[in-house]
Each structure stands twice: as structure tokens, then as C-alpha cells.
N, C-alpha and C positions, 0 to 999 in steps of 0.2 A: 590359543593352543591349536596345533594342526589337527587334521582329522586322524584319529588313532586307528591302528590296525585292529585293536581289540581293547576291551575293558581290562582284561586280566591275562597275563602270560604266565603259565605254569611251566617251570623248567623241571623235567624229569617225569617219565611215565611209569614210575614204580607205583606201588599201592597207594602211598600217600598222595602223590601227584595226580594220579588218575581219579581217585575218589574225590579229591578236592575239585578237580576240573569238572567232574560229573555233577557234583552238588551245585557248583557255581553256574554251570550251564543250565541246570534245571531251574535255577532262580531267575533265568532270563539274561544273564550276562554273556557278552561276547568273549569267548575264551579261546586262547591258543594253548595247546598242549605240546610242548617242544621236547622231543626225545632224540638223543644222538645216535642210538644204536639202530641198525637196520631192522632188527627184530626185537620187539618189546619183550623184556624178561630175560634176554640172553646177552651176556652171561648172567647166571643166577649167583647172587652173593648171600644166600640165605638158606638155612636148614629146612625151611618150609614147615615150621611148627607154630601154629597160631592158636589163639584162644577161641572158645565158642562165640564170644561176643564179636571178635574180629570177623569170624565167619559170617555172622548175621549182618554186620555192617557192610560186608561185601555184596550182599544181595545177589549171590550167585546160586542158581538152582542146580547146576551141573554137578551131580554127586560123583561123576567119574573122576574128578580131580582130587577126591578124598582118598588117600591111601590107607589111613589108619586113624582110629579114634583112641586117644590115650586116657587111661583112667587112673594112673598112678605113676610112682617113680621108685626105683631102687637108688638110695643115696649111699655112695661109697666114700668113706673117710680116708684121710691120708694114712691112717694106721691099719687099713685093711678091713675095718668093720663095715657092716652093711645094715641099713634100715629100710624097710618098705613102708611107703605112705601111699594111701589111695583108697578107693572103694568102687562103687558102681557108677558114680557120676562121671561123665566125660569132662576131663580137665583141659584137654588140648586136642588139636586136630592136625594130623600130618597130611600136607597137601602137595600137589604138583605145583610148585611155586612159579615155574615159568608160565604155565597155562593160567594160573591165577592172575598174574600180572596182565596177561594178554586179554583176558575176559574183562578185567576192570577198565583197561584202555578202550576196549570196544564199547563198554557202557558209557564212558565219557563221550565217545564219538557219537553214539546214538542219542545222547542228551543234547548234542549240539556243539560240543567242543571240537575245534578244528585241529586234527593231528598234523604236526609239522616234524619232518625228520631233518634235524639240523643240530649241530654242535654249538652250544651256547659259549660265546667267547667273553662277553662282558656287557655291562650296561651302565648308562649314565643318567642321572636325574637332570631334567631340563624343563623348566617352565611347567612344573606340576605333573610331569609324566616321565616315563622311562623310555630311553632309546636303547634298543637291544642290538648287539652285534652277534651274528651267528655265522656258521660256516655250513654250507650245503653243497655237496657234489664238487668240492674243491673251490668254491667261490664264496665270497662274503655276501651275506644278505642281512637286511636290517628290518626290524619291526618296532612299532611304537605301542606302548601299553600304559594305561592309567595306573595299574598295579602290577607288581612283579612278585611272584611266589617261587621261592627256591625249594624244590623237593628233589635235589640232585645229590643227596648222599652226604657222607661224612667229610668228603673233600670238596664241598660245595663251591663251585665257581661263582654262584650268586652271592654267597657270603663274602668271598674275597673281593668281588667286584664292587659290592656296595658298602664295604667296610664294617661288616658285622663281626662281632667278637667270635674268635675261634674257640671251639669247645675245649675246655680245660681237661676233660677226661675222655680217653679213647680206649677201645678194646681191640686188640689184634686177634683175629681168629683164623683158623684153618679147618676146612671140612672136606670129607671124602664120602663116597658111597661104596658099599661093599656088601659082602655076604657073611652073616654070622647068626647062629641060632642063639636066641635069648630065652631066659626062663619063662617070660610072659610077653606075648606080642603086644599087649595093651599097656605095658609099663616101659617108660624110658629109664635110662641109667644116667645118673649124674655123679661126676667124680670131682671131689674138692681136695685142696691141699696146696700149700705154697710151693712145693717142689714140682708138682704136676702142672698147676695152672695158677700162677700168682695173681691174686685179686679177682679171679674169675672161676671158671669150672670147665670140665670136659663133659661130653655127652655121647650117648648112643640112642638113636631114635629108630625103633622098628617101623618099617613102612610096608609090611606085608610079606608073608613067607619068611625066607631067611634074609631078605634085603634090609639093610640098615643104612642110616646116615650117621656118621661119627665125626666128632670134631673137638677142638680144644680152643680156648681163648685165654688171653692174659691181659691184665690191666696195664695201660701205659699212660703216663702223665706228660704234659708239655713242659714240665719243670725239670 
């Protein structure tokens, strides 16, 4: 086997990829964290609502990225009825998702993972290791790794390149940010109904003052 560039190559510096790279680097492995975008976290593809456990696993002490703590939800039915569920306990945390991603990537780097800005093109198995093809600054570059981890999203090039099964279930979603006064700043709004969001739901997340993140998703099948 040739001398490898790393033990493990992680594709995608989102939360899953960065945290995985962080933990592996802390365990003494040589890790490459490969991200195609010039700025980690941009563009954001998430509403930025996480569980308290996820917040703890992030090991981030910077409270400035916390926009709101959610203690309940107003559930809106297709027939126009509403039910409130919640209490005093924090059920979810609305965060600055872009900064969250960046801080996790910084943690991975501090732990010893080597950040690489490149677009993953594909990989081949060869003699017990992976040979990766990437593109950086308009030219093709290659890396070798004993293990390859795909954390590159729903349209994973790692999955396509290595012949992994495509997910049978997908959700298409659209989100916006705007201004709207809600009855309670610490309650989200959830909207259900097959006409509004088939197989999924819509949401409004207060993130401080009159600022909200709103969105809608629907289920899609590959069949």
C-alpha cells in the first residue's frame, strides 16, 4: 500500500462532518476535512432549530449564536384548529446556523483535522484504500485515505461514487426569513395538512423581536 495522505477523509464541513472530523482527530487519527464552499456554512440550508442535546454535543460556549430558546409549540390543523403544547423546559434552541457550522469546523481544525477547500469529484477503492479525485482552484487534485466518510448532504457525491444506496425518502423544503409578531416568542408554530404540506409540515420559528424563520416541506418518494 502506498503512503496515504490521511487515515480518514471526511467530505463536507457541515455539523456532521466537522464533529466527526473533530472526534476522530482527537482520537489521534490523521484527518482531512474537505469542503467545497469558500466559506463554511454558506449557503445555509437549515432553519437553525436544534435540540438541547445537539447544543451540548457541539461543545460551543459562545452564547451569542443563540437567538432564542423554545419552550413549546402552537399546532395548527388543516381545519383551522389550534393546540398549544409546552411548558417551562427548553425544548429547542434557535441558533445562528452559519456561525454554528463555522465554529464546529474551527474545533475540528484545532483538534488536528486538516481543512481542505476542494470539490469532491469521486473516489475509487484500490488495494485497501480510497483514491479521491477533487477539484481545487480549477485543477484536479488527488488524495489517498484509508477510510472515506460522506457528510455531503442529501445529494451525496460520496454515495454516488461508492455505489451506496440512494435514500428512498426525501423531503423538499423552502424557507425564508421575515418579520412577524407572534403570540409567544418562545413558542414555534407548526402547520399540518395534506393540502398545505403533503407528508410533512410548515413552520414559523421566532428568533428574537419580530424576526422569524418560516418554511414549508413536503414528502417526495423516488417511486
